[in-house]
C-alpha positions as CSV (number, residue, x, y, z in Angstrom):
1,M,-25.5,30.3,22.5
2,R,-24.8,26.7,22.1
3,W,-21.5,27.3,20.4
4,F,-20.5,29.7,23.1
5,F,-21.2,27.0,25.7
6,L,-19.1,24.5,23.8
7,L,-16.3,27.0,23.5
8,L,-16.5,27.7,27.3
9,V,-16.3,24.0,28.0
10,G,-13.3,23.6,25.8
11,V,-11.5,26.5,27.5
12,S,-12.2,25.0,30.9
13,T,-10.9,21.6,29.9
14,H,-7.7,23.1,28.6
15,S,-7.3,25.3,31.7
16,F,-8.1,22.7,34.4
17,G,-7.3,19.4,32.6
18,Q,-3.6,19.4,33.1
19,V,-1.3,18.4,35.9
20,A,1.2,21.2,36.4
21,M,4.6,20.7,38.0
22,G,3.8,23.1,40.8
23,D,0.6,21.2,41.7
24,F,2.5,17.9,41.6
25,L,5.2,19.2,44.0
26,Q,2.8,21.1,46.2
27,A,0.8,17.9,46.8
28,A,3.7,16.6,48.9
29,F,2.3,18.5,51.8
30,N,-0.8,16.2,51.7
31,E,1.1,13.1,52.5
32,P,-0.4,11.2,55.5
33,A,3.0,11.1,57.3
34,L,3.1,14.9,57.2
35,K,-0.4,15.2,58.5
36,S,0.6,12.8,61.4
37,F,3.4,15.2,62.4
38,Q,1.0,18.1,62.3
39,A,-1.5,16.3,64.5
40,Q,1.3,15.6,67.0
41,Q,2.4,19.2,67.0
42,E,-1.1,20.4,67.6
43,F,-1.5,18.0,70.5
44,L,1.7,19.1,72.1
45,S,1.0,22.8,71.5
46,S,-1.0,22.9,74.8
47,K,1.3,22.5,77.8
48,K,-1.5,21.1,79.8
49,V,-1.2,17.7,78.2
50,Y,2.3,17.1,79.6
51,R,2.9,19.7,82.4
52,L,3.1,17.9,85.8
53,A,0.8,19.1,88.6
54,P,2.5,20.5,91.7
55,I,1.0,17.6,93.7
56,Q,2.0,14.1,92.6
57,R,-0.4,12.2,94.9
58,L,-3.2,13.0,97.2
59,E,-4.3,10.3,99.7
60,F,-7.1,10.0,102.2
61,R,-6.2,7.6,105.0
62,T,-8.0,6.2,108.0
63,E,-6.8,4.0,110.9
64,S,-8.5,2.2,113.7
65,N,-6.4,3.1,116.8
66,Q,-5.8,-0.1,118.8
67,L,-8.9,-1.7,117.0
68,D,-11.1,0.5,119.1
69,R,-14.2,1.5,117.3
70,T,-14.4,4.8,119.2
71,R,-10.8,5.7,118.4
72,Q,-10.8,6.1,114.6
73,D,-8.0,8.3,113.0
74,Y,-8.3,10.2,109.7
75,A,-5.4,11.6,107.7
76,L,-4.8,13.5,104.4
77,R,-1.4,12.7,102.9
78,I,0.1,14.9,100.1
79,N,3.1,13.9,98.0
80,P,4.4,17.0,96.2
81,A,5.9,16.7,92.7
82,N,9.7,16.8,92.4
83,P,10.4,20.4,91.1
84,W,13.4,19.1,89.0
85,E,11.2,16.4,87.5
86,M,8.6,19.1,86.5
87,K,11.4,21.2,85.0
88,Y,12.9,18.3,83.0
89,T,9.5,17.1,81.9
90,N,8.8,20.4,80.3
91,R,12.2,20.5,78.7
92,Y,11.8,17.0,77.3
93,F,8.6,17.7,75.5
94,K,9.8,21.1,74.2
95,T,12.8,19.2,72.7
96,Y,10.5,16.5,71.4
97,Q,8.4,19.2,69.6
98,E,11.6,20.6,67.9
99,L,12.6,17.0,67.0
100,L,9.1,16.5,65.4
101,Q,9.6,19.6,63.3
102,L,13.0,18.4,62.1
103,D,11.6,14.9,61.4
104,R,8.7,16.5,59.5
105,D,11.2,18.4,57.3
106,R,13.1,15.1,56.7
107,T,9.9,13.4,55.6
108,L,9.0,16.3,53.4
109,K,12.4,16.1,51.7
110,E,12.0,12.4,51.0
111,S,8.5,13.0,49.6
112,L,9.8,15.8,47.4
113,L,12.8,13.8,46.3
114,V,10.5,11.0,45.0
115,R,8.3,13.5,43.1
116,Y,11.3,15.2,41.5
117,E,12.6,11.8,40.4
118,V,9.2,11.0,38.9
119,I,9.2,14.3,37.0
120,I,12.7,13.7,35.6
121,S,11.8,10.1,34.5
122,W,8.6,11.3,32.9
123,V,10.3,13.9,30.8
124,Y,13.1,11.4,29.9
125,Y,10.7,8.8,28.6
126,Q,8.7,11.3,26.7
127,E,11.9,12.4,24.9
128,L,13.0,8.8,24.5
129,L,9.6,7.9,22.9
130,T,10.1,10.6,20.3
131,L,13.7,9.5,19.5
132,R,12.7,5.8,19.4
133,A,10.0,6.6,16.9
134,E,12.4,8.6,14.8
135,D,14.9,5.8,14.9
136,K,12.3,3.3,13.8
137,K,11.2,5.6,11.0
138,A,14.8,6.1,9.8
139,T,15.2,2.3,9.6
140,E,12.0,2.0,7.6
141,N,13.2,4.7,5.3
142,L,16.5,2.9,4.7
143,L,14.5,-0.3,4.0
144,G,12.5,1.5,1.4
145,I,15.7,2.8,-0.3
146,M,17.2,-0.7,-0.3
147,E,14.0,-2.2,-1.7
148,G,14.2,0.3,-4.5
149,Q,17.8,-0.7,-5.2
150,R,17.1,-4.4,-5.6
151,F,18.3,-4.4,-9.2
152,S,21.3,-2.1,-8.7
153,T,24.9,-2.6,-7.6
154,F,24.1,-0.9,-4.2
155,F,21.8,-3.8,-3.1
156,D,23.3,-6.3,-0.7
157,A,21.0,-9.2,0.4
158,E,22.8,-9.7,3.7
159,D,22.5,-6.0,4.6
160,Y,18.9,-6.1,3.7
161,V,18.2,-9.1,6.0
162,E,20.2,-7.5,8.8
163,L,18.2,-4.3,8.4
164,K,14.9,-6.2,8.5
165,L,16.0,-7.7,11.8
166,D,17.0,-4.2,13.0
167,Q,13.5,-3.0,12.1
168,V,12.0,-5.7,14.4
169,E,14.5,-4.7,17.2
170,K,13.6,-1.0,16.8
171,S,9.9,-1.9,17.1
172,I,10.5,-3.8,20.3
173,E,12.6,-1.0,21.7
174,L,9.8,1.5,20.9
175,E,7.2,-0.8,22.6
176,E,9.4,-1.2,25.7
177,T,9.8,2.6,25.9
178,R,6.0,3.0,25.8
179,F,5.7,0.4,28.6
180,E,8.2,2.4,30.7
181,A,6.3,5.6,29.9
182,D,3.1,4.0,31.0
183,N,4.8,2.9,34.3
184,E,5.9,6.5,34.9
185,R,2.4,7.7,34.4
186,S,1.2,5.2,36.9
187,R,3.7,6.6,39.4
188,V,2.4,10.1,38.7
189,E,-1.2,8.9,39.3
190,A,-0.2,7.1,42.5
191,L,1.3,10.3,43.9
192,F,-1.3,12.6,42.4
193,P,-4.7,10.9,41.9
194,G,-6.0,13.8,39.9
195,A,-3.7,12.8,37.0
196,R,-6.0,9.9,36.2
197,T,-8.4,12.2,34.5
198,Q,-5.9,14.9,33.4
199,S,-3.1,15.2,31.0
200,I,0.5,15.7,32.3
201,D,2.1,18.9,31.3
202,W,5.0,20.4,33.2
203,L,4.5,23.7,31.3
204,E,8.2,24.5,30.8
205,P,11.3,22.5,30.0
206,L,13.6,21.2,32.7
207,I,16.6,23.2,33.8
208,T,19.4,23.0,31.2
209,V,22.7,21.2,31.8
210,D,24.7,24.5,31.7
211,R,22.3,26.1,34.1
212,I,22.7,23.2,36.5
213,S,26.5,23.6,36.5
214,R,26.2,27.3,37.3
215,V,23.7,26.7,40.1
216,V,25.8,23.9,41.7
217,D,29.0,26.0,41.5
218,S,27.2,28.9,43.2
219,L,25.8,26.6,46.0
220,M,29.2,25.1,46.7
221,Q,30.3,28.6,47.8
222,T,27.8,28.5,50.7
223,E,27.6,26.4,53.8
224,P,25.1,23.5,53.5
225,R,22.0,23.6,55.7
226,S,22.0,21.2,58.6
227,G,18.7,19.3,58.1
228,E,19.8,15.7,58.8
229,T,22.6,16.8,61.1
230,A,20.3,19.0,63.1
231,Y,17.9,16.1,63.5
232,R,20.6,13.9,64.8
233,E,21.9,16.5,67.2
234,M,18.4,17.1,68.5
235,Q,18.2,13.3,69.2
236,V,21.2,13.8,71.4
237,D,19.4,16.6,73.3
238,L,16.3,14.4,73.6
239,A,18.4,11.6,75.1
240,A,20.0,14.0,77.5
241,S,16.6,15.2,78.6
242,E,15.5,11.6,79.2
243,W,18.6,11.0,81.3
244,N,17.9,14.1,83.4
245,L,14.2,13.0,83.7
246,E,15.2,9.6,85.0
247,K,17.7,11.2,87.5
248,S,15.0,13.4,88.9
249,N,12.3,10.8,89.1
250,I,12.5,10.5,92.9
251,N,9.8,11.0,95.5
252,V,10.8,14.2,97.4
253,G,8.8,13.3,100.5
254,F,5.3,13.9,101.9
255,L,3.1,16.2,104.0
256,Q,0.4,14.6,106.2
257,T,-2.3,16.1,108.3
258,E,-4.1,13.8,110.8
259,Y,-7.4,14.1,112.7
260,Q,-8.0,12.1,115.8
261,P,-11.5,13.0,117.2
262,W,-11.2,10.8,120.3
263,R,-8.5,13.1,121.7
264,L,-11.3,15.7,122.3
265,D,-12.6,13.5,125.1
266,Q,-9.1,13.7,126.7
267,G,-9.0,17.5,126.3
268,Q,-6.2,17.3,123.7
269,R,-6.0,18.8,120.2
270,P,-7.3,16.4,117.6
271,W,-5.0,17.7,114.8
272,S,-1.4,16.7,114.1
273,I,1.0,17.3,111.1
274,S,3.8,15.0,109.9
275,L,6.5,15.8,107.3
276,G,8.9,13.5,105.6
277,V,11.8,14.4,103.2
278,T,13.6,11.9,101.0
279,I,17.4,12.0,101.2
280,P,18.6,11.0,97.7
281,I,21.6,9.0,98.8
282,F,20.5,6.0,96.8
283,N,18.9,6.4,93.3
284,P,16.6,3.5,92.3
285,N,16.7,4.6,88.7
286,K,20.4,3.9,88.0
287,G,19.5,1.1,85.5
288,D,17.2,3.4,83.5
289,M,19.8,6.2,83.7
290,A,22.5,3.9,82.3
291,Q,20.2,2.9,79.5
292,R,19.5,6.6,78.7
293,K,23.3,7.3,78.8
294,L,23.9,4.6,76.2
295,E,21.2,6.1,74.0
296,M,22.8,9.5,74.3
297,L,26.2,8.2,73.3
298,E,24.7,6.3,70.4
299,A,22.8,9.4,69.3
300,Q,26.0,11.5,69.5
301,G,27.8,9.0,67.3
302,E,25.0,9.1,64.7
303,A,25.2,12.9,64.7
304,D,28.9,12.9,64.1
305,A,28.6,10.4,61.3
306,A,25.7,12.4,59.7
307,R,27.8,15.5,59.8
308,Q,30.8,13.8,58.1
309,Q,28.6,12.0,55.5
310,Q,26.8,15.2,54.5
311,Q,30.1,16.9,53.7
312,A,31.5,13.8,51.9
313,N,28.4,13.0,49.9
314,R,27.9,16.6,48.9
315,Q,31.4,16.7,47.4
316,L,31.1,13.3,45.8
317,S,27.7,14.2,44.2
318,R,29.3,17.4,42.8
319,E,32.2,15.4,41.3
320,K,29.8,12.9,39.8
321,L,27.8,15.7,38.3
322,Q,30.9,17.3,36.8
323,S,31.9,14.0,35.2
324,L,28.5,13.5,33.7
325,V,28.3,17.1,32.3
326,S,31.7,16.6,30.7
327,R,30.5,13.4,29.0
328,Y,27.3,15.1,27.9
329,H,29.2,17.9,26.2
330,E,31.4,15.3,24.3
331,I,28.3,13.6,23.0
332,Q,26.8,16.9,22.0
333,S,29.9,17.7,20.1
334,L,29.8,14.4,18.2
335,T,26.1,15.0,17.4
336,D,26.8,18.4,16.1
337,E,29.6,17.1,13.9
338,L,27.2,14.8,12.1
339,N,25.6,17.6,10.1
340,I,22.9,15.8,8.1
341,G,22.2,18.8,5.8
342,K,25.9,19.3,4.8
343,L,26.4,15.5,4.4
344,A,23.4,15.2,2.1
345,T,24.7,18.0,-0.1
346,T,28.1,16.3,-0.3
347,V,26.6,12.9,-1.2
348,Q,24.5,14.4,-4.0
349,Q,27.7,15.9,-5.5
350,I,29.4,12.5,-5.6
351,Q,28.8,10.5,-8.7
352,D,27.2,7.1,-8.2
353,S,26.6,7.9,-4.5
354,N,24.4,5.7,-2.4
355,P,21.4,7.7,-1.0
356,G,21.1,5.2,1.9
357,A,24.3,6.6,3.3
358,V,22.6,9.8,4.5
359,V,19.9,7.7,6.2
360,R,22.5,5.6,8.0
361,V,24.2,8.7,9.3
362,Q,20.9,10.0,10.5
363,S,20.2,6.8,12.3
364,N,23.6,7.1,14.1
365,Q,22.9,10.6,15.0
366,I,19.6,9.5,16.6
367,Q,21.6,7.0,18.7
368,L,23.8,9.8,19.9
369,K,20.7,11.8,20.8
370,I,19.4,8.8,22.8
371,L,22.7,8.5,24.6
372,A,22.6,12.3,25.3
373,A,19.1,12.0,26.7
374,R,20.2,9.3,29.1
375,L,23.1,11.4,30.2
376,K,20.9,14.4,30.7
377,R,18.6,12.2,32.9
378,E,21.6,11.1,35.0
379,I,22.7,14.7,35.3
380,H,19.3,15.8,36.6
381,L,19.3,12.9,39.1
382,A,22.9,13.8,40.2
383,Y,21.8,17.4,40.6
384,L,18.9,16.3,42.7
385,E,21.2,14.2,44.8
386,F,23.4,17.3,45.4
387,L,20.4,19.4,46.4
388,S,19.3,16.6,48.8
389,Y,22.7,16.5,50.5
390,S,22.7,20.3,50.7
391,E,19.3,20.1,52.5
392,L,17.7,22.5,50.1
393,L,14.7,20.6,48.8
394,Q,12.6,21.2,51.9
395,Q,13.7,24.7,52.5
396,Q,10.7,27.1,53.0
397,P,9.3,28.6,50.8
398,L,9.8,25.6,48.5
399,I,11.8,26.3,45.3
400,N,11.2,24.4,42.1
401,Y,14.8,23.4,41.4
402,L,13.9,21.8,38.0
403,T,13.1,25.1,36.4
404,S,15.8,27.4,35.1
405,S,14.3,30.4,36.9
406,L,14.3,28.5,40.2
407,K,10.8,29.9,40.9
408,P,8.9,29.1,44.2
409,V,6.6,26.1,44.2
410,T,3.0,27.2,44.0
411,A,-0.2,25.5,43.0
412,E,-0.8,26.4,39.4
């Protein structure tokens, strides 16, 4: 029974002790900024909080007629709300709600962008750690070969000293890479506190370079979504609503009923009604309207600029990606040409060959792999940049664009 319990604990630890990529991305919805947008949306979901009442002001008035205590007048004055102001107030807050939703999507995109970058950097430094360790090991192997050749014609004291210095340099590079990897883990823990007590496992490798090229080529055939552009255009609509609201912010008039009880003694009716209507020849809100007009023109300019920038940046990010992919394939070709197994066979067939030559070639091959890993990281970041300009990261349901299958983001 005891062994069964320990086995169950081990299985639970393995199942629930890892931070999966889906969990990490899904946690973007828990950002405080997104919760703030949700709270605002819930507040504005009830029209009662902003809908104007039909009556703007209700006043009770009294007047001492000719300062005679027996001749007191009483009046009830009603100022009705401006119907155009009521209409534009409702329109303003509806537009504001739509703007909140678009702003929430922008914030979600930025949050997801940061998390995608952290995933890419984490995978890169894990790969770099492995390559740095292999590079250091290759240098140590070459040192061992040279030490064994101290009394042969292959031994060169200057090469030996230089290799010793290389060993120190490789050790420093390995420690620096470990430091960077620790920093990336700190970034993961800052964005996902549960990672402090769990291992980080993205469960599957990142999308391949060739797959990225195919995905980008396919997406370029479609029109980009209008996330940032739609937000800027909605700001224009909001500024227009504010302008209309300022224009209609005029008192339309009043309705007043008056009661004069002292007229009963004179055999007259004590009730009277008065009505006033505002003639909007002069608008006291011209200064505020001018300010709103300037805001509207500024918002329109920002919307036009956002539309142009999206198209230009999307094209530039694709060209950057194509350039990086081309360089990556060149490095891969060079790496493949350095066939260590074939080279070792050739060296063995050569009489009086130096066995250290194979190790040197292996070290150069590792340097090419390190360069390829850096290029692969830049390709993933450029791919992410392209997706951001295409406004696809925040598209619902969320897609994990770092997986070759482009599967939906779900908590795993």
